[in-house]
C-alpha positions as CSV (number, residue, x, y, z in Angstrom):
1,T,-64.2,163.1,-134.4
2,E,-67.6,164.8,-134.6
3,V,-70.7,163.0,-133.2
4,P,-72.8,163.2,-136.5
5,G,-70.1,161.0,-138.2
6,R,-67.2,163.2,-139.4
7,I,-63.5,162.8,-138.9
8,R,-61.4,165.9,-139.3
9,V,-57.6,166.7,-139.0
10,I,-56.8,169.9,-137.0
11,S,-53.3,171.4,-137.4
12,P,-51.4,172.8,-134.4
13,N,-52.3,176.3,-135.5
14,G,-56.0,175.5,-135.5
15,V,-56.7,174.9,-139.3
16,V,-59.6,172.4,-139.6
17,S,-59.6,170.1,-142.6
18,E,-62.6,169.0,-144.6
19,P,-64.3,165.8,-143.4
20,V,-62.2,162.7,-144.1
21,L,-63.8,160.6,-146.8
22,G,-64.8,156.9,-146.3
23,V,-66.4,157.1,-142.8
24,P,-69.3,154.6,-142.6
25,A,-72.9,155.7,-142.1
26,V,-73.5,156.8,-138.5
27,R,-76.8,157.0,-136.6
28,A,-76.1,159.8,-134.2
29,W,-78.2,161.4,-131.5
30,G,-77.3,163.2,-128.3
31,S,-73.7,162.2,-127.5
32,R,-73.9,158.9,-129.3
33,G,-72.5,158.6,-132.8
34,L,-68.9,158.8,-133.9
35,N,-66.9,158.9,-130.6
36,D,-63.4,157.9,-129.5
37,I,-60.5,157.6,-132.0
38,I,-56.9,156.6,-131.5
39,L,-53.8,155.8,-133.5
40,D,-52.1,152.4,-133.9
41,P,-48.9,152.2,-131.9
42,D,-47.1,151.7,-135.2
43,F,-49.1,154.5,-137.0
44,E,-46.0,156.1,-138.6
45,N,-45.5,152.9,-140.6
46,N,-49.0,151.4,-141.0
47,R,-51.3,154.5,-141.0
48,M,-53.9,152.5,-139.0
49,I,-56.5,154.3,-136.9
50,Y,-59.2,152.8,-134.6
51,F,-62.6,154.4,-133.7
52,N,-66.0,153.5,-132.4
53,Y,-69.4,154.6,-133.6
54,L,-73.2,153.8,-133.6
55,G,-73.9,152.5,-137.0
56,A,-77.1,153.0,-138.9
57,P,-79.1,149.7,-139.2
58,D,-79.8,148.1,-142.6
59,G,-82.1,150.2,-144.8
60,M,-81.4,153.4,-142.8
61,I,-79.7,156.1,-144.8
62,S,-77.3,158.5,-143.1
63,D,-75.1,161.0,-144.7
64,N,-73.4,162.0,-141.4
65,S,-74.7,165.5,-141.7
66,D,-76.0,167.9,-139.1
67,E,-79.4,167.6,-140.6
68,T,-79.4,163.8,-140.3
69,Y,-78.2,164.2,-136.7
70,K,-81.1,166.5,-135.9
71,K,-83.6,164.1,-137.6
72,F,-82.4,161.1,-135.5
73,G,-82.6,163.2,-132.3
74,E,-86.3,164.0,-133.1
75,E,-87.0,160.3,-133.8
76,R,-85.6,159.3,-130.5
77,S,-88.9,160.0,-128.7
78,E,-90.7,157.6,-131.1
79,W,-88.1,155.0,-130.3
80,N,-88.5,155.4,-126.6
81,A,-92.2,154.7,-126.9
82,L,-91.7,151.3,-128.4
83,S,-91.9,148.1,-126.4
84,R,-88.8,146.1,-125.6
85,E,-90.0,143.4,-128.1
86,E,-90.4,146.0,-130.8
87,K,-86.9,147.5,-130.1
88,A,-85.4,144.0,-130.3
89,A,-87.1,143.3,-133.6
90,S,-86.0,146.6,-135.2
91,P,-82.8,147.9,-133.5
92,W,-82.1,151.6,-133.3
93,G,-78.5,151.0,-134.4
94,Y,-75.4,148.8,-133.9
95,W,-72.2,149.8,-132.0
96,Y,-68.9,149.0,-133.7
97,V,-65.2,149.4,-133.0
98,V,-63.4,149.4,-136.3
99,S,-59.9,149.8,-137.7
100,A,-59.1,151.7,-140.9
101,K,-56.1,153.0,-142.9
102,L,-55.7,156.8,-143.1
103,S,-54.3,158.0,-146.5
104,A,-51.0,159.7,-146.6
105,D,-52.7,163.0,-147.5
106,E,-55.0,162.5,-144.5
107,K,-58.1,163.0,-146.8
108,S,-59.6,159.5,-146.7
109,I,-59.8,156.2,-144.9
110,S,-59.9,152.7,-146.4
111,E,-59.6,149.0,-145.4
112,L,-62.4,149.4,-142.8
113,K,-62.7,146.3,-140.6
114,V,-65.0,145.7,-137.7
115,I,-63.1,144.6,-134.6
116,S,-65.9,144.5,-132.0
117,D,-69.7,145.0,-131.8
118,T,-69.8,145.8,-128.1
119,V,-71.1,149.1,-126.6
120,P,-67.8,151.0,-126.3
121,S,-66.6,154.2,-124.7
122,R,-62.8,154.6,-124.6
123,L,-60.0,153.0,-126.5
124,A,-56.3,152.5,-125.8
125,F,-53.4,150.2,-126.5
126,D,-51.4,148.4,-123.8
127,D,-47.7,147.9,-123.9
128,T,-48.1,144.5,-125.6
129,G,-50.1,146.0,-128.5
130,K,-53.4,144.7,-127.3
131,L,-56.5,147.0,-127.7
132,L,-58.3,147.9,-124.5
133,I,-62.0,148.9,-124.8
134,T,-64.1,150.3,-121.9
135,T,-67.8,149.4,-122.2
136,Q,-71.0,150.9,-120.9
137,R,-73.5,149.3,-118.6
138,K,-76.5,147.4,-119.9
139,S,-79.7,149.5,-120.0
140,P,-82.1,148.7,-118.4
141,M,-79.6,147.4,-115.8
142,G,-80.2,143.9,-114.4
143,S,-78.1,141.3,-112.8
144,P,-74.7,141.4,-114.4
145,D,-74.2,138.9,-117.3
146,L,-70.5,138.2,-117.4
147,K,-70.8,136.3,-120.7
148,A,-71.8,139.6,-122.2
149,T,-69.5,142.6,-122.4
150,F,-71.4,145.3,-120.5
151,G,-69.6,147.1,-117.7
152,T,-66.1,145.7,-118.5
153,V,-62.8,146.6,-119.9
154,L,-62.1,144.3,-122.9
155,R,-58.7,143.3,-124.1
156,L,-58.4,142.3,-127.7
157,N,-56.0,141.5,-130.5
158,K,-56.0,143.9,-133.3
159,D,-58.2,141.5,-135.3
160,G,-60.8,141.4,-132.6
161,T,-60.0,138.0,-131.1
162,A,-59.3,137.3,-127.5
163,P,-55.7,137.0,-126.5
164,N,-54.8,133.6,-125.0
165,D,-53.4,135.3,-121.9
166,N,-56.6,137.1,-121.0
167,P,-57.5,136.4,-117.4
168,F,-60.9,134.8,-118.0
169,V,-60.0,132.5,-120.9
170,G,-61.3,129.1,-120.0
171,N,-63.8,130.4,-117.5
172,D,-67.2,129.4,-118.8
173,D,-69.0,132.1,-116.8
174,V,-67.1,135.1,-118.1
175,N,-66.5,136.4,-121.6
176,D,-63.0,135.5,-122.9
177,M,-62.5,139.1,-124.1
178,A,-63.0,140.6,-120.6
179,Y,-59.9,142.0,-118.8
180,V,-61.8,143.2,-115.7
181,V,-65.6,143.3,-114.7
182,G,-67.9,145.2,-112.4
183,L,-67.7,148.7,-113.9
184,R,-70.6,151.0,-114.9
185,N,-69.7,153.6,-117.5
186,S,-65.9,153.9,-117.7
187,N,-65.6,157.1,-119.8
188,G,-61.9,157.7,-118.9
189,L,-59.0,155.4,-119.7
190,A,-55.3,156.3,-119.3
191,K,-52.0,154.7,-118.5
192,N,-50.0,155.9,-115.5
193,P,-46.6,156.6,-116.9
194,S,-45.0,156.0,-113.5
195,T,-46.2,152.4,-113.0
196,G,-47.6,151.3,-116.4
197,D,-51.0,150.5,-114.9
198,F,-54.1,151.6,-116.7
199,W,-56.6,153.7,-114.7
200,V,-60.3,154.1,-115.5
201,A,-62.7,156.9,-114.5
202,D,-66.1,155.2,-113.9
203,Q,-69.2,157.3,-114.0
204,G,-71.7,156.5,-111.2
205,G,-75.4,156.9,-111.1
206,S,-76.6,160.1,-109.5
207,A,-73.1,160.3,-107.9
208,G,-70.5,157.8,-106.9
209,D,-68.0,158.5,-109.7
210,E,-64.8,156.5,-109.2
211,I,-61.2,156.2,-110.2
212,N,-60.0,152.6,-110.3
213,I,-56.7,151.0,-111.2
214,I,-57.5,148.0,-113.4
215,K,-55.8,144.7,-112.7
216,A,-56.3,141.6,-114.8
217,G,-59.2,139.4,-113.6
218,K,-60.5,141.8,-110.9
219,D,-64.1,142.7,-110.1
220,Y,-64.9,146.3,-109.3
221,G,-68.3,145.6,-107.8
222,W,-71.0,147.3,-109.9
223,P,-74.0,147.0,-109.5
224,Y,-73.6,145.7,-105.9
225,V,-71.0,148.1,-104.7
226,A,-71.2,151.8,-105.1
227,Y,-70.5,155.1,-103.4
228,G,-73.5,157.0,-104.7
229,P,-77.3,156.8,-104.6
230,L,-79.2,154.8,-107.2
231,P,-80.6,156.8,-110.1
232,P,-84.2,156.0,-111.0
233,S,-83.2,154.1,-114.1
234,D,-81.3,151.5,-112.1
235,P,-82.9,148.6,-110.3
236,P,-82.7,148.0,-106.5
237,R,-79.6,146.1,-105.5
238,I,-77.6,145.6,-102.3
239,N,-76.0,149.0,-101.7
240,H,-72.7,148.2,-100.2
241,T,-69.5,150.3,-100.4
242,I,-67.4,147.2,-99.5
243,K,-68.0,143.6,-100.6
244,E,-65.7,140.6,-100.4
245,G,-64.1,139.7,-103.7
246,T,-64.4,143.2,-105.2
247,E,-61.8,146.0,-105.5
248,Q,-62.0,149.5,-103.9
249,P,-61.6,152.7,-105.9
250,I,-58.5,154.8,-105.2
251,Y,-60.8,157.9,-105.2
252,Y,-64.5,158.7,-105.5
253,W,-66.9,161.6,-105.6
254,G,-69.6,160.6,-103.2
255,A,-72.1,163.4,-102.7
256,S,-74.2,164.4,-105.6
257,S,-73.3,168.1,-105.1
258,L,-69.6,167.1,-105.7
259,S,-70.3,164.7,-108.6
260,L,-67.8,165.0,-111.5
261,A,-69.5,162.9,-114.2
262,P,-66.1,162.1,-115.8
263,S,-65.9,162.0,-119.5
264,S,-62.1,161.5,-120.1
265,M,-58.8,161.6,-118.3
266,M,-55.0,161.8,-118.8
267,F,-51.8,161.9,-116.9
268,Y,-49.7,165.0,-117.5
269,T,-46.1,164.5,-118.5
270,G,-45.2,167.7,-120.3
271,Q,-42.7,170.4,-119.6
272,M,-44.9,173.5,-120.0
273,F,-46.4,173.0,-116.5
274,P,-43.5,171.4,-114.5
275,D,-45.5,171.6,-111.2
276,W,-48.2,169.5,-112.7
277,Q,-46.1,166.6,-114.0
278,G,-47.6,163.3,-112.8
279,N,-51.0,164.9,-112.1
280,L,-54.2,163.4,-113.3
281,F,-56.7,165.5,-115.3
282,L,-60.3,164.6,-115.8
283,T,-63.0,166.4,-117.7
284,G,-66.5,166.7,-116.2
285,L,-69.9,166.8,-118.0
286,S,-72.6,167.8,-115.5
287,S,-69.9,169.3,-113.2
288,Q,-68.6,171.5,-116.0
289,Y,-65.0,171.7,-114.8
290,L,-61.6,170.3,-115.4
291,S,-60.4,168.3,-112.3
292,R,-56.7,168.3,-111.5
293,L,-55.7,165.6,-109.0
294,E,-52.3,165.7,-107.2
295,L,-51.1,162.2,-106.6
296,V,-48.9,160.6,-104.0
297,G,-48.2,157.1,-105.3
298,D,-51.5,155.6,-106.1
299,S,-53.4,157.9,-103.8
300,V,-55.1,161.3,-104.4
301,A,-53.7,164.0,-102.2
302,A,-55.7,167.0,-103.4
303,E,-58.1,168.2,-106.1
304,E,-58.2,171.6,-107.9
305,R,-61.1,172.7,-110.1
306,L,-60.1,174.5,-113.3
307,L,-62.2,176.1,-116.0
308,D,-65.3,175.8,-113.9
309,E,-67.3,178.1,-116.2
310,P,-71.1,177.5,-116.0
311,G,-72.7,176.2,-119.1
312,H,-69.7,174.5,-120.5
313,R,-69.7,170.7,-120.3
314,L,-66.2,169.3,-121.0
315,R,-65.9,166.1,-123.1
316,H,-62.2,165.4,-123.6
317,V,-58.7,166.4,-122.3
318,S,-55.4,165.6,-123.9
319,Q,-51.8,166.7,-123.9
320,G,-50.1,168.2,-126.9
321,A,-46.6,167.6,-128.1
322,D,-45.8,171.1,-126.9
323,G,-46.9,170.3,-123.4
324,A,-50.0,172.4,-123.6
325,I,-53.3,170.9,-122.4
326,Y,-56.2,170.7,-124.9
327,I,-59.8,170.5,-123.8
328,L,-62.8,169.8,-126.0
329,E,-66.2,171.2,-124.9
330,D,-69.5,169.4,-125.1
331,T,-71.8,172.2,-126.1
332,P,-74.0,173.0,-129.2
333,M,-71.1,175.1,-130.5
334,P,-68.1,173.4,-129.0
335,R,-64.6,174.9,-128.8
336,I,-61.2,173.3,-128.4
337,L,-59.5,175.1,-125.6
338,K,-55.7,175.3,-125.2
339,L,-54.3,175.7,-121.7
340,T,-50.8,177.2,-121.7
341,A,-48.4,178.6,-119.1
342,P,-48.6,182.4,-118.5
343,V,-46.0,184.4,-120.4
344,E,-43.7,186.3,-118.1
345,K,-43.4,190.0,-118.8
346,D,-40.2,192.0,-118.5
């Protein structure tokens, strides 16, 4: 996906397709626009894909071009100057998670259906075929409203309804779609192949980034529990690192000088780097490096910083079918980097 609102297919040898047709109008600015995209577990048979985006409001024309992206960015300062009441009366845009069918020739999508209108970040399917959606915190941040969907991981059926076995179904104080609560901005979501558990990378404020193992019905403490200082945009709250009834992270970056600002993560299972099998990889935005974490069970034993090249924010990491590691930059002219094992010389 490209933030301004384009989906492209890239071949293993780096050939980039023309934009896929049928993508809805996107209102993009900064890193917000057309974001995460995943395949249906039965994609080979049903051709269904799922993605999230910030949609243009009624009456707003967007052709998903770079020119429109620049225009919306310039308008953002005007939006910020509005009062809260003015913003509520005329929203900047609407977030959607949608499903669509990709044509056999990979040139267009059809059968677009809105699944959720939350503020999403990452998407994944669990082993039961339910869709997991990490959501962002409410801004400006206040006391958590558990009937809303901010700062949670949602678990949905493919049609957008809440599964009957969700942990908060029947709880009048928590949204039925919620699977866990008490997160801030979970920009990383991946399944541990050794245990089947899903892990999230939660971005803190000025620091305090965390890795958490999500368990049904658990509370991870935000905004009352954190390992980093409060950013100016967040309100005062009890700054505990431990609070009864909340879960502890398995790892965190506490000092601002060591903050990662995680944007994605994956467990490595390939054959190209046998010594890295089972390691957890995370991309960093402000930190501008790829973090490799060595694990012992559910604990982090060591961290190595890779690709720590100044000026290159990293947005996404994934593993290819060949076992190579692919990294997407977050820069004005982003590259897709391919990390391969060194070739032995005779």
